[in-house]
N, C-alpha and C positions, 0 to 999 in steps of 0.2 A: 387256651386262655379265653375266659370269658370275656365279652366285648365290654367297653365301658359304657358308663351310664349314659342316656341319651341326651340329656340336658346338662347345663352347666351348674344347676342349683337341683338339691336334691328334692324329691316329692315326698309328701309327708308319709309317715308309715300309717299303715290300716289302724292300727291302735296304739293307744299310748302305753308305756311301762308304768304301772302304778307302784309307787314305792311306801312302804310302811315308815312310820315316824322313826321307828329305830334306824332303818336304812338311811333315811335323809340325813338324821344328825351324824352319821358316820361317813355319808358320801362326800368325796373331795372331787372339786372339778378345776383344773388349772392351780392345783396347789393349795386352795383353802376350801373351808367348809362353806356349804351353801344351803340356803333354805329351799323348800320345794318350789316356791315361786320364782326366786332367783334362776333354779336350774332350768325351768321351763323358758324363763326369758333369755338365759343365755346360750340356750340350745337351740332356740326356735329356728335357727338357719342351718341347724345340722339333725336332719331327719330322714336317713336313708331307708329304703325298702328292706323288709326282712330277706335274708338270704335263703335260697333253696338249699337243701341239704345234699348238694352234689359239688364236688370241687369247691367245698366252702372257702378255704383259707385262699385259694386263687382269686375267687371272685371277689372277696373282701380287699384281698391287696390291690386289684385292679380298681375297684371303686376308690378306694384311698390315693392310689397313685392319680387318677383323673383329678381329684380334689388338690391334691399339691400341685399338678401341672397347672390348673385353671386358677390357682391363686385362693382358692376358698380355704386351704389349710397353709398359711404362710411360713416359711421360716422364721424362727425366732419365737414362735408360739408352740406350746406343747399340745400334743394332740390329746384328746379326752382319755381318760383312764380306761384299763381293760374293762373294768366292771361296767361302764357307762355304754362303751362301745358294743360289748356283747348284748346288752339290754337293746341297744337301739338297732343292731343288726339282726337280733333274734337268734343270734348263735352262742356256743361257749366261749368262755375266755380263753381256751386252749386255741381255738379256731383264729382269735385275735392276735394271739403270741405268734401262732404260726405265719400269719398275714404279715406282721412286723418283720419277723426274721427275713421272709421274702424280699421285703423292700429296703431293709438294711443290707442285703446281700447286692442288690443292684444300685446301692448309694443314694436312695431317696430318702430314709430315714435314719437317725442317729440316736442313740440312747445316752443320756447324761445323767450320771449317778446321782441320785437324790432329787433330780429335776423332772424327769420324765422322758417321754419320746418326742422327738422333734423332727420335722421334715427338715432336708438339707438344702442349702443353697445350690441349685443347680449347677453342676461344674462339668464341662465336656470331658475333661480328663477323667473324671470319675466314672463317667457314663461309657466312654469308649472303651477303658481298660478290661472290663469283662468281656466285651464283644470281641476284642482283639484277641484275648486268649481263646476263645470259641473258635475263631476263624483258622487257627493254628490245626485244629482237627476237623472241621468241618468242610469238606471238599465242595459240596453245593454251595455253600455261603462264601467260600472264595471265588467261585464262578460267578455269583449274583454280583459280588463286589467289583469283579473285572468288568461286568456289564455296566454297573455303576459309573465305573471309570471311562468305558466308551461313550457314555451319554454326555458326562461332564467335562473330561478334560479336552477332547477336541473343542468344544464350545469356549473354553477357557483360553485355549491357544489361540482361537479364532477371534476373540475379544482382543488379546493380548497385541496381536498383530496390528491392530487399528491404534492401541494406545501406548505401545512400548516407547521408552524413552531410550536415550543414547546410555544413560547411566545403568539401566536395566541391562541393555545388551552388553555392556562392559562387565557386569556381574556374572551374567550367564556365560560369557566367553572365559572368565576367571575360573568358574565352576568347571568347564570343560577342560580347560588345561590341567586343573588339579586331578580331574580324573585320569587324563590321560598319564600323568606323572605318577600317581599312584597305581595304577594298571601296569606301567612298565617296571615298576619297583616290586610288583605282586601283592600290594597293599588291597584292602578292602574299599571299595569306592561308595559304600552305603550312604554315608553321610552327604557326598557330593549329589547322589542320585535323588535324595530326598530334597536337598538345597534346591535343586533345578527347579522342581515343580513348584516349590514355595515361591521362588523369585518369578517364575511364570505366572502364578496367580497374583503377584503383587503388580504386576505389569498390566493387569486388567483396570487396577484403580478401584477395585470394588472390594470393600471391607468384608462382605458377606462371602464372597467367593475365596478371599484370603482364609477366613475361618474355616469354611467347609474343606478347603485344601489341607489344613493343619490337621483337622480331624481324619481325613483320608490318609495323609502320612502317617499319622499315628497306628491307622489300622493296617498300614501296608508294611510295616516294619518286618514282621516275620516273613511274608512271601518275598520281600526284597532280599533278605539274606538267603532265602532258598534259591532264588533265580540267579543271583549273582555269582553263586557258587558253581553254576553249571559252566561247562567249557565253551568259551566262545561268547557268553552271555555278556560280560562286561563290554566287551569290543561292540556288540551289537547295541548294547545301550548307549554308549557315547555316539555311535553313528546315527541313532534314533534320534538323540538330543541336539547334534548337528543339523540335522535335515530341519528340526523345528525353528533352529536358530536362524539359518539361512531365509527360512520362509518369513521370519520375523523381521529380518534385517531389510527384506524388500517390500515390508509392511504388506504381505499378501495372505489375508485372513483364510482363503480357501486352501492354499497350500500348506499353512500352519495347522489347519485342523486335518487335512489329510496325513500329514507327517505324524501328527501324534496318534491318530487312530492306527496307522501302521505300527508304531512303536508300541500301543498296548496290544495289538494283535500278537506281535512277536512274544511279548510276556506272556501272555495266554497260552502260545504254543509250548514255551519254555515249561509252564507249569504243568501243562497236560503230560508232556513227556516224562516230568519228574513224579507226578503222581502214578502214571501207569508202570513206572519201574519200580516204585514202593510197593504196588500191588501184586508184583510177580513173585 
């Protein structure tokens, strides 16, 4: 993937695109006819450098992505039309269409019939869903996600041990009891496994941590389904959770972090064995 532009504002193109009068009369920008002087004034802040003829659509998509993320192209305002963008980037309209399709696929653009193409409001669910699907098939990414968990979740447990309330502990205890009951009945404990980590994040009293944990939980659904099917895994999961809760009750941050790290290492071992079995 071509890297993003180096600054938040786009640098001027080496040369302007000159339009004949007949082109100006038919050119539309944001849904209305404009004069050449109006066009220059209205697009003075939108002058990307021409694209080299290698991986054209990918580079266009990457530049537009940066403009969406930094707010230059805000939601609610249509993008310039294909003809104008093609002229500004120095590429064909087909390359612009290909770039639009890429950005629509990852949820950054949407096409509204009769209105144009718009940046979408950034929504974590829309961004997470494609990655969650990829993680199902990419072992290397699953391992990297586990590495993220090793970095993040012991730190969450450590913070939670210093800030946990009696209500948090009561909720965690109820989750553990439900896990045991479902396990005894032969049911799935997927929901309780997810809920445990959500309540733990809540105990940090940090809204950013809670939001990150929500995203992690969304990404982990498939791997949790996989690991919890393995013989003995649900029991080990409960024991791992119990060790974390015991450390929280003692308000022992170091013990809570160690217990969470051990819990994630056990998950990683199960996933490795499962992957090796599938490769045979």
